[in-house]
N, C-alpha and C positions, 0 to 999 in steps of 0.2 A: 231614503230621503232624497228629494229632488234638489238639484242645485238651481238656484235662481240666477238668471242671466241679467246683469245690469245693463240697460240700454243707455248709451252715452250719446250726447250730441256729437255731430261730426267734428266740430271745432275742438272739443275735449279729446276725442280720439286722435285727432291729427297732432295735437301738442304732446300727447303721450307716446306717440309712435315716432321714433327718431327718423325714419325714412320719410315721413310726411311733415315733420316739424318745419315750419316756415314756408312750406310749399303752398302756392295758391292753387286750389283745386277747381276754381271757377272755370278755366278753359276745358277741363275734362268733363265737368258737368254740362257745360254748353254743348260739347260734342255728343254726350249721351242724350241730350234733349233732341238733337238732330235724328238720332236713331229712333228714339221713342216716337217722335212726330211721324217719321216714315212708317213705323209699324202701325200707328193708329190710322194713318191715312190709307193704308192698304191692308185689308183683311187677308188678302191672298198672301202677302209677304209675311204677315204675322203668323198665319197658319203654317207657312213653309218652315219658319224658324222654330215653331213649337211642335212640328210633326216628328214623332219619334222614329218614323220609318225613313226619314231623310238622314243620311249618314252625317256624322260630324265633319268629315272632310268636305262633303258637298256644301254644307252650311258655311264652313270657313271660307271656301272659295267664293261663294255667292256674297258673303259679307264683305270680303275684300274687293270684289268687283263693284259693288254698289257704293261703298263708303270710303274707298281708298283716298279720294280727293277731299273728303269732307270731315274726317275725324282723325284725331291724334292716335299714335300707337298705344298710348295708355288706355284711351277710351275703347279702342279696338280690342285690346287684350281683356278689358273688363267685360265687354259684350260677349267675347268668346267664352269667358268663364261662365257667364250666365247661360249661354247656349249649351255648353258642355254639361252644366249642372241641371239642365232642363228647367231653368228658372227665368226665362226671358220675361215672363209675366210679372216678375218682381221689379223690373226696371221702372215702371210707372210709380210704384209705391216708394222706391228709393228716391226718385226725383221729387215726388210730392213732399217727402220728409225734408229733403234738402231745401226746397223752396220755403217750407214752413220755418226752417231755421234762419234763412235769410230774412224773411219777413220779421221775425222776432228781433233780429239785429238791426232793424231800421232800413233795410234796403228795399226799394220799391221795384217790383218786378212787372215788366210790361210784356204782355203776350202780343207778338207781332205775327199776324197771319199773312203768308205770301204764297204764291204759286210754286216757287222754287226756293231752296234753302238760301238764306242770306250768307254772303261771304263774311268771314270773321271781321274784316276791316269795315264792312258796311254795318255790321251789328255794333261794333265799337263806336263808329261815328254816330249812329242813331242814338245809342245810349248816352253819348256825350251831349248831344243836342238836347235830349229830354232832361238830362241831369242839370244842365244850365238853366233851362226854362223852369224846372220845378225846384231848383235849389236843393237837390236831394240826390243821394247815390242811387243809380238806376241800373238794372240789369235787363237784358232782353232775352225772352224765350221765344224762339222762332218756331211757329207751328206751320206745317205745310198744309195748304188748303187748295186743292186742284180746281175748286170752283172759282177761285180768283184768277181773272184773266191777266190783270196787271195791277200794279199798285199794292196797297197793303191795308190791313185793318189792325188797329192798335187797341188793345183792351187792358184795363186794370180795374179791378173791382167792378163798380157800376158804370164806369166811364168808358166810352168807345169812340174812337176816331176812325171813321170809314173813309179812307183815301184810295179806294179801289176804283178802277176804271169803270166797272159795271155801275157803281153808284153814281159816279160823275156823269155817265151817259144817261142814266135814268133821270137825274136832276135836269140835265140839258133838255131831254125830251119833254119833261113836265113844263119847263119854262117856255119852250116853243109852242106847246099846246095852249098856253095861257095867252 
């Protein structure tokens, strides 16, 4: 007879685990989103971390060099666990489920596309500005998009705010042509 595994929401698991009780996991998930975004923006990097021929020591060293200034030790350790388990591909699904849980709890998530990762204080300031304008709790998911020269593109659902330099230049050229 097979045992069935009960899937619990992150919030329930956190309250039942004494080590996680009362701990805000948002910063860790924010750091994991930086890693996920980097892996999605570079197929070469993703292939490297998923390649079984590359040793765990090499992957650990590379991960440290790339993300040492961008992610917390907890996020780093979690990514190492995924790498060691040959399960880096699961990161996207883990974050998708986390976002779904946040949406169910009434938090609005904004996808902010930038050329380079936003500093944590910039993410917080941006979230605070949108929260005041929308009168709602807001989180920022930073997606790295190398096609953006400067500025950002903000998306949520069907709404998009394009504040990229490329779009501003295109609009200026169109105005000058008229």
